[in-house]
C-alpha positions in Angstrom: 13.8 22.6 -8.0 13.8 22.5 -4.3 10.4 23.8 -3.8 9.2 21.1 -6.2 11.1 18.4 -4.4 10.0 19.7 -0.8 6.4 19.8 -1.9 6.4 16.1 -3.2 8.6 14.6 -0.4 6.9 16.1 2.6 3.3 14.4 2.3 4.6 11.2 0.6 7.3 10.5 3.5 4.7 11.0 6.1 2.3 8.7 4.6 5.3 6.0 4.0 6.2 6.6 7.7 2.5 6.0 8.9 2.3 2.9 6.7 5.4 1.5 8.3 4.4 2.5 11.7 1.1 0.7 11.4 2.6 -2.5 9.7 5.3 -2.7 12.5 2.5 -2.6 14.9 0.4 -5.0 13.2 3.3 -7.7 13.3 3.4 -7.7 17.2 -0.3 -7.4 17.7 -0.9 -10.7 15.6 -4.4 -11.6 14.5 -5.6 -14.7 17.2 -2.8 -13.4 19.7 0.1 -15.6 21.3 -0.5 -19.3 22.8 -0.1 -19.6 26.3 0.1 -23.3 26.6 3.5 -24.4 27.5 4.3 -26.5 24.4 3.8 -23.3 22.3 4.2 -20.6 24.6 4.7 -17.5 22.9 4.1 -18.6 19.5 1.1 -17.3 17.5 -2.1 -19.2 17.8 -3.0 -19.2 14.1 0.4 -19.9 12.8 -0.7 -23.0 10.7 -3.5 -21.0 9.0 -2.5 -20.1 5.4 -4.4 -16.9 5.6 -2.1 -16.2 8.6 1.1 -16.6 6.5 -0.6 -14.3 3.8 -1.1 -11.8 6.5 2.5 -12.1 7.6 4.0 -11.9 4.0 1.7 -8.8 3.1 2.4 -7.0 6.2 6.3 -7.4 5.9 5.9 -6.5 2.0 4.2 -3.3 3.1 6.4 -2.4 6.1 9.5 -3.0 3.7 8.5 -1.1 0.6 7.3 2.0 2.7 10.7 1.8 4.7 12.2 1.6 1.5 10.7 5.0 0.4 11.6 6.8 3.5 15.2 5.7 2.8 15.1 6.9 -0.6 13.9 10.4 0.8 16.5 10.5 3.3 19.4 9.5 1.1 18.6 10.8 -2.5 19.7 14.2 -3.7 16.9 15.7 -5.7 18.8 18.5 -7.6 18.6 17.0 -10.9 15.3 17.2 -12.6 15.8 13.8 -14.4 16.9 12.1 -11.2 13.8 13.6 -9.4 11.6 12.0 -12.3 12.9 8.9 -12.0 12.8 8.5 -8.1 9.3 10.0 -8.0 8.4 7.0 -10.3 10.3 4.4 -8.0 8.9 6.1 -4.9 5.2 6.1 -6.3 5.3 2.3 -7.4 6.8 1.6 -3.8 4.0 3.4 -2.2 1.4 1.6 -4.5 2.7 -1.6 -3.4 2.7 -0.6 0.4 -0.8 0.6 0.0 -1.9 -2.7 -1.7 0.1 -4.8 0.6 -1.6 -3.0 3.9 -5.1 -3.7 2.3 -4.2 -7.4 1.8 -2.7 -7.6 5.3 -5.8 -6.0 6.8 -8.0 -8.4 4.8 -6.3 -11.7 5.5 -5.9 -10.6 9.3 -9.7 -10.3 9.5 -10.1 -13.4 7.6 -8.2 -15.4 9.7 -9.7 -14.2 12.8 -13.4 -14.2 11.7 -13.2 -17.4 9.4 -14.1 -20.1 11.9 -17.4 -18.5 13.2 -18.5 -16.1 10.3 -17.2 -17.3 7.0 -19.6 -15.0 4.9 -18.5 -11.8 6.9 -14.7 -12.8 6.5 -15.3 -13.1 2.8 -17.4 -9.9 2.5 -14.4 -8.2 4.4 -11.7 -9.5 2.3 -13.3 -8.4 -0.9 -14.1 -4.9 0.3 -10.6 -4.5 1.6 -8.9 -5.9 -1.5 -11.2 -3.9 -3.7 -10.3 -0.6 -2.0 -6.8 -0.1 -4.1 -8.7 -0.8 -7.3 -11.3 1.5 -6.5 -9.0 4.3 -5.6 -7.1 3.5 -8.8 -10.4 4.0 -10.9 -11.2 7.3 -9.1 -7.6 8.7 -9.6 -7.7 8.2 -13.4 -11.6 9.1 -13.7 -10.9 12.6 -14.8 -8.7 11.5 -17.7 -11.2 9.0 -18.6 -14.1 11.4 -18.4 -11.9 14.0 -20.7 -10.8 11.1 -23.3 -14.7 10.4 -23.6 -15.6 14.0 -23.9 -13.0 14.8 -26.3 -13.4 11.7 -28.4 -11.0 11.6 -31.5 -9.6 14.9 -30.7 -8.2 13.4 -27.2 -4.2 13.3 -27.5 -2.5 11.7 -24.8 1.1 13.0 -25.5 -0.5 16.5 -24.8 -1.3 15.3 -21.1 2.3 13.7 -20.9 3.6 17.2 -21.4 1.7 18.4 -18.7 2.9 15.6 -16.5 -0.7 14.5 -15.4 -0.7 10.9 -16.2 
């Protein structure tokens, strides 16, 4: 159980820490920068834009969910197999949320900065960025879909559940 736990925890906790670091840095190097004018000095320039607010929300969500994964890895005791499976599911869902929130933060940050001058480029980059989680999800289930297609009626999902593939 210890080898299974360490094989799962090490790469996932590293990714969670990297996402937390990236989103933390993005919160302080805001798109558009800070105002230098006396009445708004130190405030974000684009604070009134809806895309900027979406950037802040998604960036915060990504950082909080990735930090939650790190804290679960630090505090949880992984000796029990049922406990391990439950927390593996929880941490995987939190990592998905962090991943999707990071891509949304990236897209909305780019949109906020590019939208005034090149709207077409801002929209294109948003579509590409936000489409990435869907593409990676499709690529992750592609082998199962391919197997299901090749086996046809002989395909049995419960057999894959026994292997803990799905």
